[in-house]
Residue, then its C-alpha position, 0 to 999 in steps of 0.5 A: m683929702a686924706w684924714f691926716t691932712g684934715l687933722v693937720l688942718f684942724v690943728l693949724v686952725w685951732w692953734t690960730l684961733l686960740f690966739a684970736v679967742l684968748p683975749f676975749m672976756n679977760h679982764p686984767t688985774s687993776e693992781a700990780d703983782p707985788v713981786s714982779g710988778w706985772r699988771g697984765t695977768p687976768t683976774r680969772p683966766f677961764v682956761l676951760r671956757t677958752v678951750v671950749i669956745t676955741t674948739i667950737v669955732a675951730v670946728i666951724v671954720w674947719l668944716v667950711l675949709i673942708g667944704v671949700i677944698n673938696s668943692g673944687w672952688i679953689s684948686f691948685r691943679h686947674g684954673w688960674i691958680g694952677g701951674p702951667a698946662d701940660l704941653n704934650 
């Protein structure tokens, strides 16, 4: 796998996991905002902690994906997932 493909894969994994990690350990405010009336904003968002946790989990998932892709367990060139065999 080329370095650019690996980088794009990492960005996709990180961005997807960001939305999975974002709601953890966030507690919404109990009272509505006096101006807008919104209640969903977290009292303390901990953005840096969320980014660090997302990056750590993304590196682990990315390494597993790189391992599976480079191992040949899943191939779009050969096997039942691959295209039709060359008939020449």
